[in-house]
C-alpha positions in Angstrom: -75.6 51.0 -23.1 -73.2 53.7 -22.0 -74.2 53.0 -18.4 -73.2 49.4 -18.8 -69.9 50.4 -20.3 -69.2 52.8 -17.4 -70.0 50.0 -15.0 -67.6 47.6 -16.9 -64.8 50.2 -16.9 -65.2 50.8 -13.1 -65.1 47.0 -12.5 -62.0 46.6 -14.6 -60.4 49.6 -12.9 -61.1 48.1 -9.5 -59.8 44.7 -10.5 -56.6 46.3 -12.0 -56.1 48.3 -8.8 -56.5 45.1 -6.7 -54.0 43.2 -8.8 -51.5 46.0 -8.7 -51.9 46.2 -4.9 -51.2 42.5 -4.5 -48.1 42.8 -6.6 -46.8 45.7 -4.5 -47.6 43.8 -1.3 -45.9 40.7 -2.7 -42.7 42.7 -3.3 -43.0 44.1 0.3 -43.2 40.6 1.8 -41.1 38.4 -0.5 -40.3 35.7 2.1 -43.9 35.3 3.2 -45.0 35.1 -0.4 -42.4 32.4 -1.3 -43.3 30.3 1.8 -47.0 30.6 1.0 -46.6 29.6 -2.6 -44.4 26.6 -1.6 -47.1 25.6 0.9 -49.7 25.8 -1.8 -47.7 23.8 -4.2 -47.2 21.2 -1.5 -50.9 20.9 -0.9 -51.6 20.6 -4.6 -48.9 17.9 -5.2 -49.3 15.9 -2.0 -53.1 16.1 -1.5 -55.0 17.3 -4.6 -53.1 15.7 -7.5 -53.3 12.1 -6.2 -56.9 12.6 -5.0 -58.4 14.3 -8.1 -56.4 13.4 -11.1 -57.5 9.7 -11.3 -61.1 10.7 -10.9 -60.8 13.3 -13.6 -59.4 10.7 -16.0 -61.9 8.0 -15.0 -64.9 10.4 -15.4 -63.8 11.3 -18.9 -63.5 7.6 -19.8 -66.9 6.8 -18.3 -68.4 9.6 -20.4 -66.8 8.3 -23.5 -67.8 4.7 -23.0 -71.4 5.7 -22.3 -71.5 4.2 -18.8 -72.6 7.6 -17.5 -75.6 7.4 -19.8 -76.3 3.9 -18.5 -76.3 5.0 -14.9 -78.3 8.1 -15.7 -81.1 6.1 -17.3 -81.4 3.9 -14.2 -81.5 6.9 -11.8 -83.9 8.9 -14.0 -87.2 7.8 -12.3 -85.7 8.8 -8.9 -83.7 12.0 -9.7 -86.4 13.8 -11.8 -89.2 14.0 -9.2 -87.0 14.6 -6.2 -84.5 17.1 -7.5 -85.7 18.2 -11.0 -82.5 17.0 -12.6 -82.0 14.1 -15.1 -81.1 10.7 -13.9 -77.5 11.3 -15.1 -77.2 13.6 -12.1 -77.1 10.4 -9.9 -73.7 9.6 -11.4 -72.4 13.1 -10.7 -73.7 12.9 -7.1 -71.9 9.5 -6.6 -68.6 10.8 -8.0 -68.9 14.1 -6.2 -69.5 12.5 -2.8 -66.9 9.8 -3.3 -64.0 12.0 -4.6 -64.9 15.5 -3.2 -64.7 19.0 -4.6 -64.5 20.0 -7.4 -65.4 16.7 -9.2 -69.1 17.6 -9.2 -68.5 20.9 -11.0 -66.2 19.2 -13.6 -68.7 16.5 -14.4 -71.6 19.0 -14.5 -69.7 21.1 -17.0 -69.0 17.9 -19.1 -72.8 17.1 -19.1 -73.6 20.7 -20.2 -71.1 20.4 -23.1 -72.9 17.3 -24.3 -76.3 19.0 -23.8 -77.4 16.5 -21.2 -78.4 19.3 -18.8 -79.5 22.9 -19.2 -78.4 25.9 -17.2 -81.0 25.5 -14.3 -80.4 21.8 -14.0 -76.6 22.3 -14.0 -76.9 24.9 -11.3 -79.0 22.7 -9.2 -76.6 19.8 -9.7 -73.4 21.6 -8.9 -75.0 23.2 -5.8 -75.2 20.0 -3.9 -72.6 17.7 -5.4 -69.7 20.0 -4.4 -68.8 18.2 -1.1 -65.9 16.8 0.8 -64.8 13.2 0.2 -65.3 10.6 3.1 -61.5 9.9 3.3 -60.7 13.5 4.1 -63.7 13.9 6.4 -62.8 10.8 8.4 -59.0 10.6 8.2 -57.9 14.2 8.1 -60.7 16.0 10.0 -62.1 13.5 12.5 -58.9 11.7 13.3 -56.1 14.0 12.3 -57.5 17.3 13.5 -60.0 16.2 16.2 -58.2 13.0 17.3 -61.5 11.1 17.6 -62.8 8.8 14.9 -66.2 8.5 16.4 -66.9 12.2 15.4 -66.9 11.1 11.8 -70.5 9.8 12.1 -72.0 13.1 13.3 -69.8 15.1 10.9 -70.7 13.0 7.9 -74.4 13.0 8.8 -74.4 16.8 9.0 -72.3 17.3 5.9 -74.0 14.8 3.5 -77.4 15.2 5.1 -77.1 19.0 4.6 -76.2 18.3 0.9 -79.4 16.3 0.5 -81.4 19.1 2.0 -79.7 21.6 -0.4 -80.7 19.3 -3.3 -84.3 19.4 -2.1 -84.3 23.2 -1.8 -82.6 23.7 -5.1 -85.4 21.9 -6.9 -87.3 25.1 -6.6 -84.5 27.0 -8.3 -85.2 28.1 -11.9 -88.3 28.8 -13.9 -90.8 26.1 -14.7 -89.7 26.3 -18.3 -86.3 25.0 -17.1 -87.7 21.5 -16.7 -86.5 18.8 -19.0 -88.5 18.3 -22.2 -88.7 14.6 -21.3 -91.9 15.4 -19.4 -93.7 15.9 -22.7 -95.9 13.0 -23.8 -94.3 12.2 -27.1 -94.5 8.9 -29.0 -90.9 8.2 -28.1 -91.6 8.7 -24.4 -94.7 6.5 -24.5 -92.5 3.8 -26.2 -89.9 4.2 -23.4 -92.4 3.7 -20.7 -93.4 0.3 -22.1 -89.7 -0.8 -22.4 -87.7 -2.3 -19.5 -85.6 0.3 -17.8 -82.5 -2.0 -18.0 -83.0 -2.2 -21.8 -83.3 1.6 -22.0 -80.1 1.9 -20.0 -78.2 -0.4 -22.3 -79.6 1.3 -25.4 -78.6 4.7 -24.0 -75.0 3.4 -23.3 -74.7 1.9 -26.8 -76.0 5.1 -28.5 -73.6 7.3 -26.5 -70.6 5.1 -27.4 -71.5 5.0 -31.1 -72.0 8.8 -31.1 -68.6 9.4 -29.4 -66.8 7.1 -31.8 -63.3 7.6 -30.4 -60.9 4.6 -30.1 -59.7 3.6 -26.7 -56.2 5.0 -27.3 -57.6 8.4 -28.5 -60.1 8.5 -25.6 -57.4 7.7 -23.0 -54.9 10.3 -24.4 -57.6 13.0 -24.5 -58.8 12.2 -21.0 -55.3 12.5 -19.6 -54.6 15.7 -21.5 -57.8 17.3 -20.3 -57.3 16.2 -16.8 -53.7 17.5 -16.7 -54.9 20.9 -17.9 -57.6 21.0 -15.2 -55.1 20.0 -12.5 -52.7 22.8 -13.6 -55.6 25.3 -13.2 -56.5 23.9 -9.8 -52.9 24.1 -8.7 -52.6 27.7 -9.8 -55.7 28.7 -7.9 -54.6 26.9 -4.7 -51.2 28.6 -4.8 -52.9 32.0 -5.5 -55.2 31.7 -2.5 -52.4 30.5 -0.3 -50.4 33.6 -1.1 -53.4 35.9 -0.9 -54.2 34.6 2.6 -50.6 35.1 3.7 -50.4 38.6 2.3 -53.7 39.7 3.9 -52.4 38.3 7.2 -49.0 40.2 6.8 -50.6 43.6 6.2 -53.1 43.2 9.1 -56.3 42.9 7.0 -57.1 39.5 8.5 -56.9 41.0 12.0 -59.6 43.5 11.1 -61.7 40.7 9.7 -61.1 38.7 12.8 -62.4 41.4 15.1 -65.5 41.8 12.9 -66.3 38.0 13.0 -65.7 37.8 16.7 -68.3 40.5 17.4 -70.7 38.9 15.0 -70.3 35.5 16.7 -70.8 37.1 20.1 -74.0 38.7 19.0 -75.5 35.3 18.0 -74.3 33.5 21.2 -71.4 31.5 19.6 -67.9 31.5 21.2 -65.9 34.3 19.6 -62.8 32.1 19.6 -64.2 30.3 16.6 -63.6 33.4 14.5 -60.1 32.3 13.4 -61.3 28.9 12.1 -64.1 30.5 10.2 -61.9 33.1 8.6 -59.3 30.5 7.6 -62.1 28.3 6.3 -63.5 31.1 4.2 -60.3 30.9 2.2 -59.1 27.3 2.4 -61.0 24.3 3.8 -58.0 22.4 5.2 -56.8 25.4 7.2 -60.2 26.1 8.6 -60.9 22.5 9.7 -57.5 22.2 11.3 -58.0 25.5 13.1 -61.4 24.3 14.4 -59.8 21.2 15.8 -57.1 23.1 17.6 -59.2 25.8 19.3 -59.2 25.5 23.0 -61.4 26.4 26.0 -64.7 25.8 24.2 -67.1 22.9 24.0 -66.4 20.3 21.4 -69.8 20.6 19.9 -69.0 24.2 18.8 -65.7 23.2 17.3 -67.3 20.4 15.4 -70.1 22.8 14.2 -67.4 25.2 12.9 -65.7 22.3 11.1 -69.0 21.3 9.5 -69.6 24.8 8.3 -66.1 25.0 6.8 -66.4 21.6 5.0 -69.7 22.5 3.6 -68.7 26.1 2.5 -65.6 24.7 0.8 -63.4 27.8 0.9 -62.9 30.5 -1.7 -60.1 28.3 -3.2 -62.7 25.6 -4.1 -65.1 28.3 -5.3 -62.5 29.6 -7.7 -61.9 26.1 -9.0 -65.6 25.6 -9.6 -65.9 29.0 -11.3 -63.0 28.1 -13.6 -64.5 24.8 -14.5 -67.9 26.4 -15.3 -66.4 29.4 -17.1 -67.2 28.0 -20.6 -70.8 27.3 -19.7 -73.8 29.6 -19.1 -74.1 28.5 -15.5 -74.0 31.3 -12.9 -71.9 31.6 -9.8 -74.6 33.2 -7.7 -76.8 30.1 -7.1 -73.7 28.1 -6.2 -72.5 30.8 -3.7 -75.9 30.9 -2.0 -76.1 27.1 -1.8 -72.6 26.8 -0.3 -73.3 29.3 2.4 -76.7 27.8 3.2 -75.1 24.3 3.2 -72.6 25.5 5.8 -75.3 27.0 8.0 -77.5 23.8 7.7 -74.5 21.5 8.5 -73.5 23.5 11.6 -77.2 23.5 12.8 -77.4 19.7 12.2 -74.3 19.2 14.4 -75.9 21.2 17.2 -79.2 19.3 16.9 -77.6 15.8 16.6 -75.0 16.3 19.3 -77.1 15.2 22.3 -78.5 12.0 20.7 -75.1 11.3 19.3 -73.4 11.4 22.7 -76.0 9.1 24.1 -75.4 6.5 21.5 -73.1 3.7 22.5 -73.2 2.0 19.2 -71.0 4.6 17.5 -68.2 3.9 20.0 -68.1 0.3 19.0 -68.2 1.1 15.3 -65.6 3.9 15.2 -63.5 4.0 18.3 -62.4 0.4 18.1 -60.5 1.3 15.0 -56.8 1.9 15.3 -56.9 4.9 13.0 -53.9 6.3 11.1 -54.2 10.0 11.3 -53.8 12.5 8.5 -52.4 15.5 10.3 -51.2 17.4 7.2 -54.0 16.4 4.9 -51.7 14.1 2.9 -53.6 10.9 2.0 -51.6 7.7 1.4 -52.5 4.2 0.3 -52.7 3.0 3.9 -55.3 5.7 4.7 -57.3 4.7 1.6 -57.4 1.0 2.5 -58.0 1.7 6.2 -60.9 4.2 5.8 -62.6 2.6 2.8 -65.1 0.5 4.8 -66.2 3.5 6.9 -66.4 5.7 3.8 -68.5 3.0 2.1 -70.8 3.1 5.1 -71.3 6.8 4.9 -71.6 6.6 1.1 -74.3 3.9 1.4 -76.2 5.9 4.1 -76.4 8.9 1.7 -77.9 6.7 -1.1 -80.2 5.0 1.4 -81.5 8.5 2.4 -82.0 9.2 -1.3 -84.0 6.0 -1.7 -86.1 6.9 1.4 -86.9 10.3 0.0 -88.0 8.8 -3.2 -90.3 6.3 -1.3 -91.8 9.2 0.6 -92.4 11.1 -2.6 -93.9 8.0 -4.3 -96.3 7.5 -1.4 -97.4 11.1 -1.3 -97.9 11.1 -5.1 -100.2 8.0 -4.8 -102.2 9.6 -1.9 -102.5 12.9 -3.8 -103.7 11.1 -7.0 -106.2 9.1 -4.9 -107.6 12.2 -3.3 -107.9 14.0 -6.7 -109.6 11.0 -8.3 -112.1 10.8 -5.4 -112.9 14.5 -5.7 -113.5 14.1 -9.5 -115.8 11.1 -9.0 -117.8 13.1 -6.5 
């Protein structure tokens, strides 16, 4: 016990020293700190608030009305065998892919509060639903930073395809005892198997609405209040990491890290000029993706691979937002951290593997390059961007769910074959 106390005291001392050092550095570079904080506030107000706040409110309303439970019941036969999560995770996946980080973490925390997922299921869920939204991927990254809308197809395939691979890998996360109790053959479960899945879904929605019991006015006011509190937390973290990155640059720490990353990239045969985008992306996803698009004198495929890594990693700013959203749950940061890093590596590798067939496809040019695309250079997304990129976003969104359905079909076929072989051996 004393050893744990000593470890805790050392950790607190180191944290206190780090905070004190940041305060001193901030006083030493007041102008840089002010500019960085204003830049962070601008990103929060112009980009994050209009993009996230409506989804926060809508998700709270959908939970209160029981619509999430309705969708979860429909997705249950597909999500359980594939990813070892309840069907309600399908709703989290849809919202996470559509609206981007950190919606997946927010919804997962809400499901945990309602005891709809346990710790292992929540960790699996948040690991692959923390992703970029299609509007940002297409408008800001592909068009605004790389000036080529056709790159959205390969970037989206690598990013969302990597998320699906992470989901398949995360099904092995957690002990066997972490599975849902719904696998038990109770009388209630036997009754459900004989009932239409649509009837089950409507019953689940009705029961959830009755259990919630709040009026529309109360539900709306509480949804807005919770969402505003979350947005303030998100804004504070964005400003903090913006200032932190600027201060580390001012004192030369980033230069040391840059030299280390350059040597590491050279060892693995990757152009060392990608070190700056990767370092920026470690802290903030927008800065990293923008730096990847502006790097010169290297092949486009490597720049796109770096952007895919940054988008999938998410940046420490997003990580901090996820940690704050999960702070009141028993879910751990470690599995999320490993999944984000692995997602980044997988997405970068997928870009390298898909590049050659992508360049040989003429169909992508007719689909994307014919579009007179409004760019999003600063990451600020307006109504014209939303209307313009909605059809393409819907295409990528539909492709992700088509892949999910194909995976389920493959699983279903293998299960039938396996059962046939077992029955044949038993009869022999």
